C-alpha positions, 0 to 999 in steps of 0.5 A: 733127406728127412720128411721135413725137407722133402717137397710137399708132393713127395710127402703127401703133405700140403704146403703150409700157410704163409707165415711171413707177411707178403710171403706167397701162399703155396697151393697144391696142384689139386687145390689150384684145380679146385679153386677155379670152379670155386671162384665160378661159384660151382658147388662142391658136389659139381667140383667133385664130379668134374675132377672125379673125386669124392665129395668129402675130398672136394670139401676138404680141398676147399677148406684147405684153400680157405685155411691157407689163405686165412679166409672163411667165405668162398668169395674170398678165394675168388678175390685171391685167385683174381689177384694172382691171375692179374700178377702173372 
């Protein structure tokens, strides 16, 4: 198996942003864990503390989520997570 064909969890790489219209965006488990408190408006420092990760790591996860979703403000994460929860 080549690294390109391995699941993201095995390579340490984050899943790529959806490139096909209407294709679901895949977040890593940790990115999903960071998204919930971000939706609640919790600051990165509080997210880092609650997940027992460093502040730069929490900031990086928030930025990855924003980038994958094509969003800039954190409020857009909330809109996306709300839509995902409603579709389940």
